[in-house]
Backbone bond lengths (Angstrom), bond angles and torsions (degrees), N, CA, C in turn:
res aa  C-N    CA-C-N  psi(-1)  N-CA   C-N-CA  omega(-1)  CA-C   N-CA-C  phi
1 X - - - 1.456 - - 1.530 108.08 -
2 X 1.310 116.06 130.22 1.456 119.91 -178.53 1.528 110.36 -77.95
3 X 1.316 113.97 162.24 1.460 119.91 179.67 1.531 110.52 -63.54
4 X 1.340 116.03 -39.69 1.463 119.78 -178.97 1.528 111.58 -62.51
5 X 1.312 117.85 -45.80 1.467 119.40 -179.86 1.518 111.22 -68.97
6 X 1.319 116.96 -33.30 1.462 120.52 177.32 1.524 110.99 -65.23
7 X 1.335 116.22 -43.04 1.465 120.05 179.17 1.521 111.70 -68.85
8 X 1.323 117.30 -40.13 1.462 119.39 -178.08 1.526 111.87 -66.99
9 X 1.324 117.76 -28.09 1.461 120.03 177.28 1.520 111.56 -72.15
10 X 1.314 117.21 -27.69 1.463 120.94 -177.18 1.522 112.92 -92.21
11 X 1.310 118.08 -11.87 1.459 120.65 -177.95 1.525 110.14 -76.06
12 X 1.292 114.82 140.98 1.462 121.35 176.86 1.522 107.59 -91.03
13 X 1.306 115.82 141.73 1.456 121.12 178.53 1.533 108.54 -56.43
14 X 1.338 118.73 124.29 1.467 120.89 -176.88 1.525 113.71 -63.01
15 X 1.317 117.57 -17.09 1.466 119.45 178.66 1.525 111.95 -67.40
16 X 1.335 116.83 -23.04 1.470 118.96 174.35 1.527 110.46 -68.06
17 X 1.328 116.58 -38.96 1.462 120.07 176.22 1.527 110.33 -65.61
18 X 1.331 115.81 -40.21 1.457 120.58 177.30 1.526 110.27 -59.28
19 X 1.316 116.79 -44.43 1.460 121.09 179.29 1.528 111.22 -63.95
20 X 1.312 117.22 -40.44 1.463 121.17 177.95 1.529 111.08 -62.04
21 X 1.325 116.75 -44.80 1.465 120.58 179.71 1.530 110.49 -66.40
22 X 1.329 116.79 -44.58 1.466 119.63 -179.99 1.529 111.49 -63.20
23 X 1.306 117.45 -41.65 1.471 120.99 177.96 1.520 110.55 -62.53
24 X 1.316 115.97 -43.61 1.468 120.52 179.21 1.519 111.01 -62.67
25 X 1.330 116.78 -43.78 1.461 120.15 178.37 1.524 111.55 -63.00
26 X 1.306 116.55 -38.94 1.461 119.91 179.87 1.527 111.03 -65.79
27 X 1.310 117.01 -46.14 1.470 120.89 178.05 1.521 110.19 -63.29
28 X 1.312 116.97 -45.11 1.460 121.82 179.39 1.529 110.79 -62.71
29 X 1.332 116.69 -42.40 1.461 120.77 179.94 1.511 113.48 -66.95
30 X 1.329 116.94 -33.29 1.469 120.63 -178.79 1.520 111.14 -79.45
31 X 1.329 117.24 -50.85 1.463 119.64 -169.67 1.521 115.33 -97.72
32 X 1.310 118.75 -21.95 1.463 119.51 -179.29 1.525 110.80 -102.38
33 X 1.328 116.38 -53.72 1.461 120.01 -176.72 1.521 113.59 -84.99
34 X 1.315 117.07 -22.22 1.470 123.05 -176.78 1.529 111.74 54.70
35 X 1.342 116.29 43.94 1.463 120.28 179.28 1.525 112.01 -85.37
36 X 1.322 116.77 -10.04 1.457 120.96 176.48 1.520 107.25 -107.96
37 X 1.338 117.73 146.00 1.468 120.50 -174.87 1.527 114.25 -57.50
38 X 1.298 118.56 -55.33 1.462 122.48 -176.15 1.519 109.71 -143.00
39 X 1.325 118.15 141.73 1.467 119.56 175.25 1.530 112.82 -58.38
40 X 1.348 117.20 -34.55 1.464 120.28 179.15 1.528 110.91 -64.51
41 X 1.326 116.32 -37.41 1.459 120.36 178.86 1.529 110.41 -66.87
42 X 1.311 117.02 -41.43 1.466 121.03 177.36 1.524 109.80 -62.53
43 X 1.321 116.79 -42.29 1.464 120.74 178.94 1.530 111.24 -63.80
44 X 1.317 117.36 -41.27 1.465 121.18 176.88 1.527 110.39 -62.68
45 X 1.325 116.87 -48.52 1.465 120.56 -179.11 1.524 110.92 -61.98
46 X 1.312 116.97 -42.39 1.462 120.24 179.30 1.528 110.61 -65.91
47 X 1.321 116.84 -40.49 1.472 120.62 -179.25 1.522 112.14 -64.09
48 X 1.335 117.19 -48.80 1.469 118.79 -178.34 1.523 111.17 -69.34
49 X 1.309 117.13 -34.42 1.463 120.05 178.52 1.517 110.45 -68.04
50 X 1.327 116.90 -45.57 1.468 120.66 178.42 1.521 111.46 -61.95
51 X 1.317 116.74 -46.03 1.463 120.33 -179.21 1.529 111.09 -61.67
52 X 1.324 116.56 -46.50 1.463 120.46 178.77 1.522 111.14 -62.03
53 X 1.327 116.58 -47.46 1.467 120.58 -177.77 1.523 111.56 -62.99
54 X 1.319 117.14 -45.07 1.467 120.00 -178.61 1.525 111.84 -67.72
55 X 1.336 117.20 -42.00 1.469 119.66 178.86 1.527 111.76 -64.89
56 X 1.319 116.77 -44.52 1.460 119.62 179.88 1.524 111.04 -67.78
57 X 1.325 116.98 -40.36 1.468 120.41 177.12 1.531 109.67 -60.93
58 X 1.328 116.99 -44.56 1.470 120.69 179.08 1.521 110.55 -61.77
59 X 1.345 117.08 -46.51 1.455 120.98 -177.65 1.528 111.32 -63.59
60 X 1.339 117.30 -45.51 1.465 120.21 -178.50 1.523 112.08 -67.80
61 X 1.323 117.42 -40.73 1.468 118.84 -179.74 1.521 111.41 -69.19
62 X 1.324 117.95 -32.48 1.466 119.43 177.99 1.530 110.84 -68.85
63 X 1.314 117.33 -29.67 1.463 121.55 178.89 1.529 112.06 -69.98
64 X 1.325 117.28 -35.35 1.468 119.77 -176.13 1.525 112.23 -108.47
65 X 1.317 115.78 15.48 1.475 121.55 174.59 1.527 112.84 57.75
66 X 1.319 116.72 48.30 1.459 121.23 175.28 1.517 108.35 -122.43
67 X 1.324 117.36 152.88 1.468 118.82 177.42 1.532 110.74 -69.73
68 X 1.310 115.34 146.33 1.464 119.63 178.83 1.526 109.29 -69.77
69 X 1.321 115.12 143.16 1.451 121.30 178.63 1.527 107.42 -114.76
70 X 1.311 115.88 80.75 1.467 120.88 -175.40 1.521 111.95 -63.42
71 X 1.322 117.57 -35.57 1.463 120.46 -178.92 1.526 110.84 -61.78
72 X 1.303 116.83 -38.18 1.461 121.12 177.85 1.526 110.74 -64.54
73 X 1.312 117.18 -43.13 1.466 121.22 178.69 1.530 111.10 -65.53
74 X 1.313 116.76 -38.96 1.469 120.74 179.14 1.523 110.60 -65.56
75 X 1.331 117.67 -45.33 1.465 120.74 178.80 1.524 111.58 -63.29
76 X 1.320 116.80 -38.66 1.461 120.53 176.94 1.527 110.24 -62.65
77 X 1.314 117.18 -42.12 1.469 121.44 179.12 1.520 111.57 -62.08
78 X 1.320 116.72 -46.07 1.464 119.87 179.16 1.529 111.07 -62.59
79 X 1.334 116.93 -40.53 1.469 120.10 178.40 1.521 111.21 -60.51
80 X 1.320 116.23 -44.20 1.463 119.93 -179.35 1.521 111.60 -64.08
81 X 1.312 117.15 -43.02 1.468 120.16 -178.64 1.530 110.84 -67.58
82 X 1.322 117.16 -35.25 1.463 120.23 179.02 1.526 112.64 -70.24
83 X 1.313 117.53 -36.91 1.461 120.51 -170.62 1.521 115.03 -101.05
84 X 1.314 117.39 -33.28 1.461 121.00 -171.18 1.526 111.37 -93.39
85 X 1.301 115.55 139.38 1.467 122.39 172.63 1.524 107.00 -122.28
86 X 1.323 116.56 142.79 1.464 120.01 -177.24 1.517 110.50 -148.70
87 X 1.332 114.85 159.20 1.464 121.32 178.51 1.519 113.14 -76.53
88 X 1.325 116.91 -20.28 1.461 120.58 -175.70 1.516 108.99 -146.44
89 X 1.322 117.45 148.85 1.462 121.46 -177.27 1.522 113.32 -65.64
90 X 1.332 117.95 -22.55 1.466 120.05 179.50 1.529 112.41 -63.40
91 X 1.328 117.21 -25.29 1.463 119.48 176.55 1.526 111.18 -64.18
92 X 1.313 117.36 -28.41 1.464 120.07 177.42 1.526 111.17 -72.43
93 X 1.325 116.51 -31.31 1.466 120.36 174.29 1.526 109.29 -65.26
94 X 1.333 116.07 -46.49 1.469 120.46 179.10 1.525 110.29 -62.69
95 X 1.324 117.17 -43.23 1.466 120.84 -179.94 1.525 111.31 -61.77
96 X 1.322 116.76 -44.03 1.469 120.08 179.51 1.521 110.89 -63.99
97 X 1.329 116.79 -41.64 1.467 120.11 179.24 1.527 110.96 -64.24
98 X 1.325 117.03 -42.33 1.467 120.07 177.47 1.523 111.56 -63.95
99 X 1.319 116.40 -43.60 1.467 120.21 -177.72 1.524 111.49 -64.49
100 X 1.320 116.65 -50.18 1.467 119.85 -178.66 1.527 110.03 -67.33
101 X 1.318 117.05 -40.51 1.463 119.92 177.85 1.515 112.34 -60.74
102 X 1.334 116.91 -39.22 1.466 119.67 -180.00 1.525 112.03 -65.23
103 X 1.334 117.11 -26.36 1.469 119.79 177.52 1.524 111.66 -64.03
104 X 1.306 116.11 -28.34 1.460 120.57 -177.28 1.527 112.72 -97.25
105 X 1.324 117.39 -20.11 1.461 120.49 -177.68 1.529 111.48 -96.62
106 X 1.313 117.75 -47.50 1.465 122.22 -177.21 1.526 109.85 -92.35
107 X 1.336 115.90 76.33 1.468 121.92 -175.43 1.520 110.81 -122.64
108 X 1.316 114.49 152.54 1.454 122.02 172.65 1.518 107.73 -145.72
109 X 1.311 117.20 118.13 1.464 123.96 179.08 1.532 111.83 51.43
110 X 1.295 115.94 54.80 1.465 124.27 174.77 1.525 115.02 68.14
111 X 1.314 118.36 17.22 1.466 121.15 176.85 1.520 109.18 -133.70
112 X 1.336 115.72 146.26 1.454 116.72 175.23 1.523 108.68 -76.29
113 X 1.331 115.85 146.25 1.460 121.31 -172.37 1.522 113.40 -79.14
114 X 1.308 116.96 -35.21 1.455 121.71 -174.93 1.520 109.37 -126.64
115 X 1.312 115.91 165.28 1.453 120.64 175.82 1.531 108.04 -67.17
116 X 1.332 117.63 117.07 1.470 120.55 -175.59 1.530 113.88 -60.12
117 X 1.315 117.33 -37.25 1.470 119.77 178.84 1.521 110.50 -64.04
118 X 1.322 115.99 -42.60 1.464 119.68 179.67 1.523 111.76 -66.21
119 X 1.328 116.99 -37.94 1.475 120.64 176.45 1.530 109.08 -57.69
120 X 1.316 116.86 -48.05 1.466 121.02 -178.23 1.524 111.14 -64.35
121 X 1.313 117.34 -44.14 1.465 120.90 -178.45 1.524 110.80 -63.81
122 X 1.323 117.24 -47.82 1.467 120.59 -179.58 1.527 110.57 -63.02
123 X 1.320 117.33 -43.53 1.467 120.54 179.50 1.528 111.09 -60.42
124 X 1.323 117.11 -44.94 1.470 119.68 -178.77 1.522 112.29 -69.20
125 X 1.325 117.16 -36.63 1.468 119.81 177.78 1.528 110.31 -64.95
126 X 1.338 116.38 -38.77 1.463 120.04 179.02 1.528 112.42 -71.35
127 X 1.322 117.29 -29.88 1.463 121.25 -174.48 1.525 114.81 -96.04
128 X 1.330 117.97 -14.73 1.461 119.28 -173.19 1.525 111.54 -145.85
129 X 1.306 114.86 151.10 1.465 120.91 172.97 1.529 111.52 -93.50
130 X 1.317 117.31 2.05 1.462 121.71 -175.20 1.517 114.02 -93.46
131 X 1.318 117.88 -0.19 1.467 121.59 177.66 1.523 108.93 -128.50
132 X 1.315 115.80 152.34 1.455 120.62 179.83 1.519 109.80 -158.72
133 X 1.328 114.52 168.07 1.458 122.26 174.30 1.516 106.10 -119.27
134 X 1.306 117.53 127.23 1.463 121.93 179.12 1.522 108.42 -85.25
135 X 1.301 116.15 103.95 1.462 120.19 -174.09 1.525 113.24 -68.17
136 X 1.304 118.50 -24.19 1.454 120.07 -176.73 1.512 115.19 -105.65
137 X 1.345 117.85 13.21 1.462 119.17 -173.51 1.520 113.08 -67.95
138 X 1.309 118.59 -28.31 1.456 120.28 -177.03 1.506 110.57 -101.21
C-alpha cells in the first residue's frame, strides 16, 4: 500500500469541517452576536433551505443516476442562511433551488465551476430588491 493511498483513507472529508465551522458561526451569530433577528426565523430559514436543497439534490441525482450528496446540500443550506437576508422565507427556497441547480448545470469535468451558494446569492441580488447581504454583520 502506498503512502498516498494510506493517507487518503485516513483523511476526513473537509466538508465535515466546513459544516462544523458553519454551525458554530450560526450559533455564535444567533446567541452571542445577535446578528440575526430571531432564532425561530433562523430555524425556519434553515429548515426550508435544507428541505429544498435535499429534495432537489435527490430529484436531480435520481435523474442522472448518481448517488445523492446530502453533505453538499447541507453545506449549501448553511452558507445561504449565514450570508443571505430576505424579506420572506420563500426567497430561501428560491436561493436553495438556484444553488443546487447550478451544481448540475454549471459543471466542468465532474465539478461545479463556481460556489453554488454565491451563484444563488448574486443572482437573487441582481434580480430582486427583496434580498441582500449584510456586509457588516460579522
